[in-house]
mmCIF file of the C-alpha atoms, coordinates in Angstrom:
data_MODEL
# 
_entry.id   MODEL 
# 
loop_
_atom_site.group_PDB 
_atom_site.id 
_atom_site.type_symbol 
_atom_site.label_atom_id 
_atom_site.label_alt_id 
_atom_site.label_comp_id 
_atom_site.label_asym_id 
_atom_site.label_entity_id 
_atom_site.label_seq_id 
_atom_site.pdbx_PDB_ins_code 
_atom_site.Cartn_x 
_atom_site.Cartn_y 
_atom_site.Cartn_z 
_atom_site.occupancy 
_atom_site.B_iso_or_equiv 
_atom_site.pdbx_formal_charge 
_atom_site.auth_seq_id 
_atom_site.auth_comp_id 
_atom_site.auth_asym_id 
_atom_site.auth_atom_id 
_atom_site.pdbx_PDB_model_num 
ATOM 1  C CA . MET A 1 1  ? -10.527 61.652 125.554 1.00 0.00 ? 1  MET A CA 1 
ATOM 2  C CA . ALA A 1 2  ? -8.096  58.454 125.418 1.00 0.00 ? 2  ALA A CA 1 
ATOM 3  C CA . GLN A 1 3  ? -10.475 56.768 122.776 1.00 0.00 ? 3  GLN A CA 1 
ATOM 4  C CA . GLN A 1 4  ? -10.486 59.962 120.481 1.00 0.00 ? 4  GLN A CA 1 
ATOM 5  C CA . ASN A 1 5  ? -6.750  59.422 120.978 1.00 0.00 ? 5  ASN A CA 1 
ATOM 6  C CA . ALA A 1 6  ? -6.361  56.016 120.300 1.00 0.00 ? 6  ALA A CA 1 
ATOM 7  C CA . TYR A 1 7  ? -8.120  56.785 116.844 1.00 0.00 ? 7  TYR A CA 1 
ATOM 8  C CA . ARG A 1 8  ? -5.922  59.718 116.220 1.00 0.00 ? 8  ARG A CA 1 
ATOM 9  C CA . SER A 1 9  ? -2.709  56.807 116.949 1.00 0.00 ? 9  SER A CA 1 
ATOM 10 C CA . ALA A 1 10 ? -4.423  53.867 114.698 1.00 0.00 ? 10 ALA A CA 1 
ATOM 11 C CA . THR A 1 11 ? -4.874  56.996 111.533 1.00 0.00 ? 11 THR A CA 1 
ATOM 12 C CA . ASP A 1 12 ? -1.493  57.552 112.117 1.00 0.00 ? 12 ASP A CA 1 
ATOM 13 C CA . TYR A 1 13 ? 0.034   53.975 111.980 1.00 0.00 ? 13 TYR A CA 1 
ATOM 14 C CA . LEU A 1 14 ? -1.851  53.501 109.626 1.00 0.00 ? 14 LEU A CA 1 
ATOM 15 C CA . ASP A 1 15 ? -0.609  55.907 107.551 1.00 0.00 ? 15 ASP A CA 1 
ATOM 16 C CA . TYR A 1 16 ? 2.663   55.195 107.241 1.00 0.00 ? 16 TYR A CA 1 
ATOM 17 C CA . SER A 1 17 ? 2.246   50.887 108.123 1.00 0.00 ? 17 SER A CA 1 
ATOM 18 C CA . ALA A 1 18 ? 0.158   48.122 107.820 1.00 0.00 ? 18 ALA A CA 1 
ATOM 19 C CA . PHE A 1 19 ? -1.410  46.154 110.500 1.00 0.00 ? 19 PHE A CA 1 
ATOM 20 C CA . SER A 1 20 ? -3.817  43.649 110.540 1.00 0.00 ? 20 SER A CA 1 
ATOM 21 C CA . ARG A 1 21 ? -6.794  44.767 113.115 1.00 0.00 ? 21 ARG A CA 1 
ATOM 22 C CA . SER A 1 22 ? -4.991  42.943 115.583 1.00 0.00 ? 22 SER A CA 1 
ATOM 23 C CA . GLY A 1 23 ? -1.702  44.299 115.335 1.00 0.00 ? 23 GLY A CA 1 
ATOM 24 C CA . LEU A 1 24 ? -3.129  47.537 116.057 1.00 0.00 ? 24 LEU A CA 1 
ATOM 25 C CA . ILE A 1 25 ? -4.589  46.986 118.828 1.00 0.00 ? 25 ILE A CA 1 
ATOM 26 C CA . ASP A 1 26 ? -1.548  45.357 120.119 1.00 0.00 ? 26 ASP A CA 1 
ATOM 27 C CA . GLN A 1 27 ? 0.258   48.228 119.147 1.00 0.00 ? 27 GLN A CA 1 
ATOM 28 C CA . LEU A 1 28 ? -2.155  51.217 120.381 1.00 0.00 ? 28 LEU A CA 1 
ATOM 29 C CA . GLU A 1 29 ? -1.865  48.645 124.364 1.00 0.00 ? 29 GLU A CA 1 
ATOM 30 C CA . PHE A 1 30 ? 2.100   49.121 123.807 1.00 0.00 ? 30 PHE A CA 1 
ATOM 31 C CA . GLU A 1 31 ? 1.530   52.605 123.885 1.00 0.00 ? 31 GLU A CA 1 
ATOM 32 C CA . GLY A 1 32 ? -0.226  52.441 127.081 1.00 0.00 ? 32 GLY A CA 1 
ATOM 33 C CA . PHE A 1 33 ? -4.064  52.373 125.681 1.00 0.00 ? 33 PHE A CA 1 
ATOM 34 C CA . SER A 1 34 ? -6.770  49.948 127.246 1.00 0.00 ? 34 SER A CA 1 
ATOM 35 C CA . THR A 1 35 ? -8.015  46.992 124.842 1.00 0.00 ? 35 THR A CA 1 
ATOM 36 C CA . GLY A 1 36 ? -10.782 48.817 125.272 1.00 0.00 ? 36 GLY A CA 1 
ATOM 37 C CA . ASP A 1 37 ? -9.948  52.448 124.086 1.00 0.00 ? 37 ASP A CA 1 
ATOM 38 C CA . ALA A 1 38 ? -7.642  50.469 121.049 1.00 0.00 ? 38 ALA A CA 1 
ATOM 39 C CA . GLU A 1 39 ? -11.275 48.122 120.308 1.00 0.00 ? 39 GLU A CA 1 
ATOM 40 C CA . PHE A 1 40 ? -13.097 51.212 120.741 1.00 0.00 ? 40 PHE A CA 1 
ATOM 41 C CA . GLY A 1 41 ? -10.595 54.002 118.330 1.00 0.00 ? 41 GLY A CA 1 
ATOM 42 C CA . ILE A 1 42 ? -10.543 51.317 116.307 1.00 0.00 ? 42 ILE A CA 1 
ATOM 43 C CA . ALA A 1 43 ? -13.926 50.713 115.399 1.00 0.00 ? 43 ALA A CA 1 
ATOM 44 C CA . ARG A 1 44 ? -14.239 54.267 115.039 1.00 0.00 ? 44 ARG A CA 1 
ATOM 45 C CA . LEU A 1 45 ? -12.224 54.123 111.920 1.00 0.00 ? 45 LEU A CA 1 
ATOM 46 C CA . GLU A 1 46 ? -13.739 50.603 110.502 1.00 0.00 ? 46 GLU A CA 1 
ATOM 47 C CA . SER A 1 47 ? -17.392 52.353 110.648 1.00 0.00 ? 47 SER A CA 1 
ATOM 48 C CA . GLU A 1 48 ? -16.303 55.654 108.917 1.00 0.00 ? 48 GLU A CA 1 
ATOM 49 C CA . GLY A 1 49 ? -14.940 53.629 106.018 1.00 0.00 ? 49 GLY A CA 1 
ATOM 50 C CA . GLY A 1 50 ? -11.216 54.474 107.165 1.00 0.00 ? 50 GLY A CA 1 
ATOM 51 C CA . VAL A 1 51 ? -9.298  50.586 106.654 1.00 0.00 ? 51 VAL A CA 1 
ATOM 52 C CA . ASP A 1 52 ? -10.000 48.187 104.525 1.00 0.00 ? 52 ASP A CA 1 
ATOM 53 C CA . TRP A 1 53 ? -8.122  44.967 105.786 1.00 0.00 ? 53 TRP A CA 1 
ATOM 54 C CA . ASN A 1 54 ? -7.461  43.555 102.247 1.00 0.00 ? 54 ASN A CA 1 
ATOM 55 C CA . ALA A 1 55 ? -5.147  45.932 101.459 1.00 0.00 ? 55 ALA A CA 1 
ATOM 56 C CA . GLN A 1 56 ? -3.482  46.485 104.344 1.00 0.00 ? 56 GLN A CA 1 
ATOM 57 C CA . ALA A 1 57 ? -2.875  42.762 103.794 1.00 0.00 ? 57 ALA A CA 1 
ATOM 58 C CA . ALA A 1 58 ? -2.096  43.336 100.815 1.00 0.00 ? 58 ALA A CA 1 
ATOM 59 C CA . ALA A 1 59 ? 0.711   46.020 101.754 1.00 0.00 ? 59 ALA A CA 1 
ATOM 60 C CA . SER A 1 60 ? 1.988   44.735 104.175 1.00 0.00 ? 60 SER A CA 1 
ATOM 61 C CA . ALA A 1 61 ? 2.525   41.383 101.698 1.00 0.00 ? 61 ALA A CA 1 
ATOM 62 C CA . ALA A 1 62 ? 3.673   43.185 99.215  1.00 0.00 ? 62 ALA A CA 1 
ATOM 63 C CA . ASN A 1 63 ? 6.657   45.189 102.013 1.00 0.00 ? 63 ASN A CA 1 
ATOM 64 C CA . TYR A 1 64 ? 7.955   41.416 103.541 1.00 0.00 ? 64 TYR A CA 1 
ATOM 65 C CA . LEU A 1 65 ? 8.313   40.659 98.947  1.00 0.00 ? 65 LEU A CA 1 
ATOM 66 C CA . GLU A 1 66 ? 10.669  44.399 99.253  1.00 0.00 ? 66 GLU A CA 1 
ATOM 67 C CA . TYR A 1 67 ? 13.330  43.196 101.301 1.00 0.00 ? 67 TYR A CA 1 
ATOM 68 C CA . THR A 1 68 ? 13.628  38.550 101.381 1.00 0.00 ? 68 THR A CA 1 
ATOM 69 C CA . SER A 1 69 ? 11.675  35.841 99.311  1.00 0.00 ? 69 SER A CA 1 
ATOM 70 C CA . PHE A 1 70 ? 9.350   34.330 100.339 1.00 0.00 ? 70 PHE A CA 1 
ATOM 71 C CA . SER A 1 71 ? 7.284   30.959 98.898  1.00 0.00 ? 71 SER A CA 1 
ATOM 72 C CA . ARG A 1 72 ? 3.014   31.267 98.818  1.00 0.00 ? 72 ARG A CA 1 
ATOM 73 C CA . PHE A 1 73 ? 2.244   29.584 101.381 1.00 0.00 ? 73 PHE A CA 1 
ATOM 74 C CA . GLY A 1 74 ? 5.165   31.391 103.994 1.00 0.00 ? 74 GLY A CA 1 
ATOM 75 C CA . LEU A 1 75 ? 4.560   34.756 103.509 1.00 0.00 ? 75 LEU A CA 1 
ATOM 76 C CA . ILE A 1 76 ? 0.668   33.671 104.295 1.00 0.00 ? 76 ILE A CA 1 
ATOM 77 C CA . ASP A 1 77 ? 1.749   31.589 107.146 1.00 0.00 ? 77 ASP A CA 1 
ATOM 78 C CA . GLN A 1 78 ? 3.311   34.686 108.008 1.00 0.00 ? 78 GLN A CA 1 
ATOM 79 C CA . LEU A 1 79 ? 0.235   37.329 107.830 1.00 0.00 ? 79 LEU A CA 1 
ATOM 80 C CA . VAL A 1 80 ? -1.588  35.159 109.802 1.00 0.00 ? 80 VAL A CA 1 
ATOM 81 C CA . PHE A 1 81 ? 1.197   35.134 112.715 1.00 0.00 ? 81 PHE A CA 1 
ATOM 82 C CA . GLU A 1 82 ? 0.326   38.823 112.643 1.00 0.00 ? 82 GLU A CA 1 
ATOM 83 C CA . GLY A 1 83 ? -2.956  38.965 113.267 1.00 0.00 ? 83 GLY A CA 1 
ATOM 84 C CA . PHE A 1 84 ? -3.670  38.926 109.532 1.00 0.00 ? 84 PHE A CA 1 
ATOM 85 C CA . THR A 1 85 ? -7.608  35.880 109.496 1.00 0.00 ? 85 THR A CA 1 
ATOM 86 C CA . ALA A 1 86 ? -7.042  33.105 106.459 1.00 0.00 ? 86 ALA A CA 1 
ATOM 87 C CA . GLU A 1 87 ? -9.394  35.358 103.866 1.00 0.00 ? 87 GLU A CA 1 
ATOM 88 C CA . GLN A 1 88 ? -7.212  38.784 104.031 1.00 0.00 ? 88 GLN A CA 1 
ATOM 89 C CA . ALA A 1 89 ? -3.751  36.753 103.628 1.00 0.00 ? 89 ALA A CA 1 
ATOM 90 C CA . GLU A 1 90 ? -4.523  34.891 100.436 1.00 0.00 ? 90 GLU A CA 1 
ATOM 91 C CA . TYR A 1 91 ? -6.050  37.923 99.666  1.00 0.00 ? 91 TYR A CA 1 
ATOM 92 C CA . GLY A 1 92 ? -2.813  40.255 99.808  1.00 0.00 ? 92 GLY A CA 1 
ATOM 93 C CA . VAL A 1 93 ? -0.852  37.582 98.784  1.00 0.00 ? 93 VAL A CA 1 
ATOM 94 C CA . SER A 1 94 ? -2.398  37.271 95.631  1.00 0.00 ? 94 SER A CA 1 
ATOM 95 C CA . THR A 1 95 ? -1.654  41.052 94.763  1.00 0.00 ? 95 THR A CA 1 
ATOM 96 C CA . THR A 1 96 ? 1.521   39.936 94.996  1.00 0.00 ? 96 THR A CA 1 
ATOM 97 C CA . GLY A 1 97 ? 1.573   37.813 91.851  1.00 0.00 ? 97 GLY A CA 1 
ATOM 98 C CA . LEU A 1 98 ? 2.938   34.891 94.345  1.00 0.00 ? 98 LEU A CA 1 
# 
C-alpha cells in the first residue's frame, strides 16, 4: 500500500510542479515515505512512461526564468543543484533559448 501511495503522490507532484528524479525522491521522503517506497513509486512511473526527465528539466528552467534572470551557465548549475543530470540540465536550458 505504501508503494502505491508513493506512486500516486509522485504523479500528483508532477501534475503541478517540475522535479528531478532525486528531487522527487527527496520530496516523497520528506512526506514520510521510505526511500524504497519512493524509489518504487518513481520506477513504476518511469516504466509506464509517466515521466520525461528532460521535459521536467525544461519546465523547471522555464519556471526559473519566469521570476528571475540567469545566465545559461547559472541556470544549468541551478538545475544540476536540483538533481537533474548535466545532460538533462543542458537540454532544459536549451529549450529556453539561452
